[in-house]
C-alpha positions in Angstrom: -22.5 -21.4 -33.9 -21.5 -17.8 -33.1 -17.9 -17.0 -33.9 -16.2 -14.0 -32.3 -12.7 -12.9 -33.5 -10.4 -11.1 -31.1 -7.3 -10.9 -33.2 -4.3 -13.2 -34.1 -5.6 -16.7 -33.4 -8.0 -15.8 -30.7 -11.6 -16.9 -31.2 -14.6 -17.3 -29.0 -17.1 -19.9 -30.3 -20.5 -20.2 -28.8 -22.0 -23.7 -29.3 -24.5 -25.9 -27.4 -24.9 -23.1 -24.8 -21.2 -23.1 -24.0 -18.4 -20.6 -24.7 -15.1 -21.9 -26.1 -12.1 -19.5 -26.1 -9.2 -20.5 -28.4 -5.6 -19.4 -28.0 -6.3 -16.2 -26.0 -3.8 -13.5 -26.8 -5.4 -10.1 -26.4 -3.5 -8.2 -23.7 -0.3 -8.3 -25.6 -1.7 -7.6 -29.1 -1.7 -3.9 -29.9 -4.2 -4.5 -32.7 -6.7 -5.8 -30.1 -6.4 -2.8 -27.9 -10.1 -2.0 -28.1 -11.1 -5.5 -26.8 -11.9 -5.5 -23.1 -10.4 -8.8 -21.9 -12.4 -8.7 -18.7 -15.6 -8.7 -20.6 -14.9 -12.1 -22.2 -16.6 -15.0 -20.6 -15.5 -18.6 -21.3 -16.6 -22.0 -20.1 -13.6 -23.6 -21.7 -10.2 -22.4 -22.9 -8.4 -24.4 -25.6 -4.7 -23.9 -26.1 -3.1 -25.3 -29.3 0.5 -24.9 -28.0 2.6 -23.0 -25.5 3.9 -19.9 -27.3 3.1 -16.7 -25.6 1.0 -15.4 -28.5 -1.4 -18.2 -27.9 -1.5 -18.6 -24.0 -0.8 -15.1 -22.8 -4.3 -14.7 -21.3 -5.1 -18.2 -20.4 -4.6 -17.7 -16.7 -6.5 -14.4 -16.4 -9.6 -15.6 -18.2 -9.6 -19.1 -16.7 -9.3 -17.8 -13.1 -11.9 -15.2 -13.5 -14.4 -17.4 -15.3 -13.6 -20.8 -13.6 -12.9 -22.1 -17.1 -11.7 -25.6 -17.9 -8.5 -25.7 -19.9 -8.3 -28.2 -22.8 -4.7 -28.6 -24.0 -1.9 -31.1 -24.1 -0.6 -32.7 -20.9 2.3 -30.4 -20.5 0.2 -27.2 -20.8 -2.5 -28.5 -18.5 0.1 -29.3 -15.9 1.8 -25.9 -16.3 -1.5 -24.1 -15.5 -2.5 -26.5 -12.8 0.2 -24.9 -10.7 -1.8 -21.8 -10.9 -4.9 -23.6 -9.7 -6.5 -23.8 -13.1 -8.5 -27.0 -13.8 -7.8 -28.8 -17.0 -8.4 -31.8 -19.2 -5.3 -33.1 -21.0 -5.5 -34.5 -24.5 -2.8 -35.8 -26.8 -2.6 -36.4 -30.5 -5.2 -38.8 -31.9 -7.1 -38.8 -28.6 -10.6 -37.5 -28.2 -12.9 -36.7 -25.2 -16.6 -35.9 -24.8 -17.6 -32.7 -23.0 -21.0 -31.1 -22.3 -20.7 -29.1 -25.5 -19.6 -32.1 -27.7 -16.6 -34.0 -28.8 -13.0 -32.7 -29.0 -10.3 -34.6 -30.9 -6.6 -33.6 -30.8 -5.0 -33.7 -34.2 -1.5 -33.2 -35.5 0.1 -29.8 -36.1 3.6 -29.1 -37.5 5.1 -26.3 -35.5 7.3 -25.7 -32.4 6.1 -25.2 -28.8 7.7 -23.8 -25.7 6.5 -21.7 -22.8 7.6 -18.0 -22.8 10.5 -18.9 -20.4 11.8 -21.4 -23.0 10.7 -24.6 -21.1 9.1 -27.6 -22.8 5.4 -27.1 -23.6 4.8 -30.5 -25.3 3.9 -30.9 -29.0 1.6 -28.5 -30.8 -1.9 -29.6 -31.9 -5.1 -28.7 -33.6 -8.6 -29.5 -32.5 -11.6 -31.0 -34.4 -14.9 -30.3 -32.5 -18.3 -31.6 -33.3 -21.8 -31.8 -31.8 -25.4 -31.5 -32.9 -24.8 -28.0 -34.2 -21.9 -28.9 -36.5 -18.3 -29.7 -36.9 -15.2 -27.5 -37.3 -11.4 -27.7 -37.4 -9.2 -25.3 -35.5 -5.8 -25.9 -37.0 -3.6 -24.0 -34.5 -0.2 -23.0 -35.7 0.8 -25.5 -38.4 2.5 -26.2 -41.7 0.8 -28.0 -44.5 1.0 -31.7 -43.9 -0.4 -34.7 -45.7 -1.8 -35.9 -42.3 -4.6 -33.5 -42.9 -6.1 -35.9 -45.4 -7.0 -38.1 -42.5 -9.2 -35.5 -40.7 -12.4 -35.9 -42.8 -12.1 -39.7 -42.4 -12.3 -39.4 -38.6 -15.0 -36.8 -38.0 -18.4 -35.6 -39.4 -18.2 -33.3 -42.5 -16.6 -30.0 -41.6 -18.9 -26.9 -41.6 -15.8 -24.7 -41.4 -12.1 -24.5 -40.6 -10.0 -21.9 -38.9 -6.6 -21.9 -40.6 -3.4 -19.8 -40.1 -2.5 -17.9 -43.3 0.2 -15.4 -42.4 3.2 -17.4 -43.6 6.8 -17.1 -42.1 5.9 -18.8 -38.8 3.0 -21.0 -40.1 1.8 -21.9 -43.6 0.8 -19.1 -45.8 -2.5 -18.6 -47.6 -1.4 -20.7 -50.7 -0.7 -23.7 -48.5 -3.9 -23.1 -46.5 -6.0 -23.2 -49.6 -4.5 -26.7 -50.2 -5.4 -27.6 -46.6 -9.0 -26.6 -47.3 -9.1 -29.1 -50.1 -7.4 -31.9 -48.1 -9.9 -31.6 -45.2 -12.8 -31.0 -47.5 -13.7 -27.6 -45.9 -15.7 -25.2 -48.2 -15.9 -22.3 -45.7 -12.6 -21.2 -44.1 -11.7 -18.5 -41.6 -8.2 -17.1 -41.7 -6.1 -16.4 -38.6 -2.5 -15.7 -37.5 -2.0 -12.8 -39.9 -1.2 -9.0 -39.8 -0.4 -9.0 -36.0 3.2 -8.0 -36.7 5.4 -7.3 -39.6 6.5 -10.9 -40.4 3.0 -12.0 -41.0 1.3 -9.1 -42.8 -0.5 -10.3 -45.9 -2.3 -9.0 -49.0 -6.0 -9.7 -48.2 -7.1 -9.7 -51.8 -4.4 -12.1 -52.9 -5.3 -14.4 -50.0 -9.0 -14.5 -50.9 -8.0 -15.1 -54.6 -5.9 -18.1 -53.6 -8.9 -19.7 -52.0 -11.3 -18.7 -54.8 -8.9 -20.3 -57.3 -9.1 -23.5 -55.2 -12.9 -23.4 -55.2 -13.1 -22.5 -51.5 -14.2 -19.5 -49.5 -11.8 -17.5 -47.2 -13.3 -15.3 -44.6 -11.1 -12.6 -43.1 -12.8 -11.3 -39.9 -12.1 -7.9 -38.4 -11.0 -7.8 -34.8 -14.2 -7.6 -32.7 -16.4 -9.0 -35.5 -18.9 -11.8 -35.0 -20.4 -14.2 -37.6 -22.8 -17.1 -37.4 -22.2 -20.4 -39.1 
């Protein structure tokens, strides 16, 4: 799988010949000013919850690319009014797509659209296919529910975890999550975008090392293969 990072919680993952874009927030992120949003192609857009820093660019990408939106029922209905096709999922449910299986899992956070209206409950995604299995946690706190994840999917090849603290769990809690979900390789997200969530990169990596896990902090625009 090729993993592209576009800042905050925005990732493009190429797997099984398809491009999956997670929580697109580029146009409003000053740290991602060098990313050309119009150059990003996506077969699917996955939205973990309705906050503006996770759905800001859903419509522009999905309309241009003809992407299918995968999100909760409320988010899918919200964007359906803009003629964006979608597949609704809810917690504990899973569905098969042409790139593999997607399961919606619990996330502890809040969720509303930028206008304050109800955006359903936040979630994370576990995705697997013949190339591997990964967990995209979305915005979440540490929760014991995470222990159930490795019982309901193939072994995780990697996880994408928020580490910025304040609005989500910090890197200390995220290191515990890596242990709960049995994920050796972990990619950090939701950090440094604005003052509340700026972190010490070395201390974050040390927290994971102390837990016997690996933390990867990608630069905006970077790509890695796992």
